Structures are given as C-alpha cells and as structure tokens.
C-alpha positions in Angstrom: 4.6 -102.1 104.5 2.7 -98.2 104.8 1.7 -96.3 102.2 3.3 -93.2 101.7 2.4 -89.9 100.1 0.6 -89.1 96.7 2.9 -89.6 94.0 6.2 -91.0 95.8 7.0 -94.9 95.2 8.1 -97.8 97.1 9.5 -101.1 96.9 7.3 -104.1 97.3 8.5 -107.5 96.8 10.6 -106.6 93.8 8.2 -104.6 91.6 7.6 -101.4 91.5 4.6 -99.7 92.6 3.3 -96.4 92.1 1.0 -95.5 94.7 -1.8 -92.3 94.1 -3.4 -91.9 97.1 -4.8 -95.4 98.9 -5.0 -97.6 95.4 -1.1 -98.7 94.0 -1.0 -99.5 90.3 1.6 -101.6 88.8 3.3 -99.5 86.1 4.6 -102.6 84.7 0.9 -103.4 84.6 -0.4 -100.3 83.1 2.0 -101.1 80.4 1.0 -104.4 79.3 -2.7 -103.1 79.7 -1.6 -100.5 76.8 -0.1 -102.1 74.6 -2.7 -104.7 74.9 -5.7 -102.4 74.1 -3.6 -100.8 71.5 -2.8 -104.1 69.1 -6.5 -104.7 70.0 -7.3 -101.7 68.0 -5.4 -101.1 65.5 -6.4 -105.1 64.8 -10.0 -103.7 65.0 -9.3 -101.3 62.4 -7.7 -103.3 60.6 -10.2 -105.5 60.2 -12.8 -102.9 59.3 -10.4 -101.2 56.6 -10.0 -104.4 55.1 -8.7 -107.8 57.2 -6.5 -108.8 54.8 -3.5 -107.7 52.8 -5.6 -107.0 49.5 -6.7 -103.9 48.7 -10.5 -103.3 48.4 -12.5 -102.8 46.3 -11.5 -105.6 44.5 -14.0 -108.5 42.6 -14.4 -112.3 43.4 -16.5 -115.0 42.1 -19.2 -116.7 44.9 -17.5 -120.1 45.3 -21.6 -122.1 45.5 -24.6 -122.7 43.6 -26.3 -121.3 47.2 -24.9 -118.3 49.3 -26.9 -116.3 51.7 -26.5 -112.1 51.4 -26.4 -111.0 54.9 -28.0 -107.5 56.5 -24.9 -107.5 58.8 -21.5 -109.3 58.9 -22.6 -112.9 60.8 -25.1 -115.6 61.0 -27.5 -113.2 63.8 -28.5 -110.9 60.9 -30.8 -112.0 58.7 -31.0 -112.7 55.0 -31.6 -110.8 52.7 -31.0 -112.3 49.8 -29.8 -115.8 48.3 -27.5 -115.5 45.0 -27.8 -118.9 43.4 -24.8 -119.0 40.7 -21.9 -120.1 41.8 -19.3 -118.4 39.1 -21.0 -114.8 40.2 -19.0 -111.9 40.2 -19.6 -109.9 43.3 -17.0 -106.6 44.4 -15.8 -106.8 47.6 -16.4 -102.8 49.2 -15.8 -104.0 52.8 -14.0 -107.0 55.2 -14.9 -107.4 59.0 -13.2 -110.1 60.2 -13.8 -113.6 58.3 -17.6 -111.4 56.7 -17.2 -109.5 53.4 -19.2 -106.6 51.8 -19.9 -107.2 48.8 -22.1 -105.6 45.6 -23.6 -107.4 42.9 -23.5 -106.3 38.8 -27.3 -104.7 40.0 -26.0 -103.1 42.7 -27.3 -105.1 45.5 -25.0 -105.3 48.4 -24.7 -107.7 51.7 -22.5 -109.5 53.9 -21.4 -112.9 52.5 -19.1 -115.3 54.8 -15.2 -114.8 52.9 -14.7 -119.0 52.7 -17.9 -118.6 49.8 -15.9 -116.7 47.9 -13.3 -117.3 45.4 -10.2 -115.5 44.0 -11.3 -116.8 40.5 -11.9 -114.0 38.1 -15.0 -113.8 36.5 -17.4 -111.5 34.2 -21.1 -110.6 33.6 -21.1 -109.8 30.2 -23.7 -106.2 29.7 -25.9 -106.7 32.9 -27.3 -103.8 32.6 -28.7 -104.4 29.6 -30.6 -107.2 30.6 -34.8 -106.6 30.6 -37.1 -109.4 31.7 -39.9 -108.5 29.1 -37.2 -107.9 26.0 -34.5 -110.3 24.3 -31.5 -109.6 24.9 -28.3 -108.1 22.9 -25.7 -110.3 21.7 -22.3 -109.5 22.2 -19.3 -111.3 19.8 -16.4 -113.1 21.6 -13.9 -112.3 19.1 -11.5 -114.1 17.8 -8.9 -111.6 18.4 -8.8 -107.9 20.1 -10.4 -105.8 17.6 -14.0 -104.7 16.5 -14.1 -106.2 13.5 -12.7 -109.5 14.1 -14.2 -113.2 13.1 -16.6 -113.9 16.2 -15.9 -117.1 17.2 -19.6 -117.2 19.3 -22.4 -114.7 20.0 -23.0 -114.2 23.7 -25.9 -113.0 25.6 -26.1 -110.1 27.4 -26.1 -111.4 31.6 -23.9 -114.8 30.3 -21.4 -115.3 33.0 -17.9 -115.6 31.3 -14.2 -116.8 33.3 -11.4 -114.1 33.3 -8.2 -115.3 31.3 -6.8 -112.0 31.0 -7.2 -108.3 30.3 -5.2 -105.6 28.8 -6.9 -102.8 29.9 -9.0 -102.8 26.5 -9.9 -106.0 26.1 -10.6 -109.3 28.4 -9.6 -113.0 26.5 -12.4 -115.0 27.8 -14.1 -118.2 28.0 -17.8 -119.1 27.9 -18.5 -122.8 28.2 -16.1 -124.4 25.4 -15.7 -121.1 23.5 -12.5 -119.0 24.1 -12.3 -115.5 22.4 -12.0 -111.8 23.0 -14.6 -109.1 24.5 -13.9 -105.4 25.1 -13.5 -104.8 28.8 -16.2 -101.3 29.0 -19.0 -104.5 28.4 -17.7 -106.5 31.1 -19.2 -106.1 34.9 -16.4 -108.2 37.3 -13.2 -105.8 35.9 -12.3 -102.5 36.2 -11.5 -99.9 33.4 -7.9 -100.7 32.2 -7.5 -103.2 34.9 -4.4 -105.4 33.7 -5.0 -109.0 34.5 -2.2 -111.2 33.5 
C-alpha cells in the first residue's frame, strides 16, 4: 500500500491509520497510551497526596521496638534515626507508595515503611516538658473529666498512654493498669478538639 499525502487516511488490515508525512500512527494506539499515562499520573499524584483513603496528616503509633527513620521513601535512603519504643505516637505528614513521612513529638521527621505503623491511637503526656537534666513534672490521671477530680495515679511527663476516647477536651486513657482522664491539651498524639470514640 502506498502512503497518501499528509493528513489523509488509509485502511490497513481493518485498522484506521492516520498518516503524518512518512510515518503512520494508529489513533487507537495513541488513545490507549494517553489513557494509561493519565492513569499513571493520576495514581502518582494520589500517592504523593495521600496514597491511602485516610486523611493526611493523622496520628498513628509505632508497631515495633525498632523502627528505622530514613531520609527518603525507600531502603536506598540512609537511616537518620532509630525509634526504640513500640506504641510511640507519630504524625503522618505525607505518603508515598508504601512509605510514610512521619514527625515525632520533638519535631524530628523522616520516612518509615507503612507496615511498621499501627492505627492504634496513643499519646505522649507533656512531651514538651521533658528535660534530661530536670525532674519530670507529673500529671494526674483523673477519675472524672474535671481538674479537681480525685487522681487515680500520677504519671510522669513523656509517658506513653493508650487512648480509648476523647471528647475534644478530655481523653480517657490507660497507662499500664491505670485508667483515667487527662486534659487533651496535655497530650501529643491527638489534635485539639479531635473526637475519638
């Protein structure tokens, strides 16, 4: 078959071919490439913006007693820090494929493999008041949602508590075998006014 002038069409084995100069490109082929590329770019954007159905930022906790914090989203990136405390709350601030960029209570950021994180909600009590050279302040686990209620136990700043529920002002938490209420503003691992049921 002979090529026709630029911009005309010809039939070749039942498929429609659009000729541009000496080269022919199948319209169907171009359409399929465009659709696949659109899907890849959309998927890539979704991975960068979220990657999961969950909102970003959000709080989660560490699953393991040893979690490497990396400088980028992959094992090829160097480890910048090692977390050594299962249950420690971290905030996911970005997602990329199976990796999560997280921030701890001290503001340290890095990338963690998503499978090393848990949806279990925990909080650190007054982490901003932890000083290595000073005695740590204590917070009362209250029997009720009130500053003047009877303390169930006294807990040091920096201790990690399991969150059971929060009403936007108070959270019902447990530390070891003790359960009680802590003012939400004294916790890192829950947003101000966040409600957890």
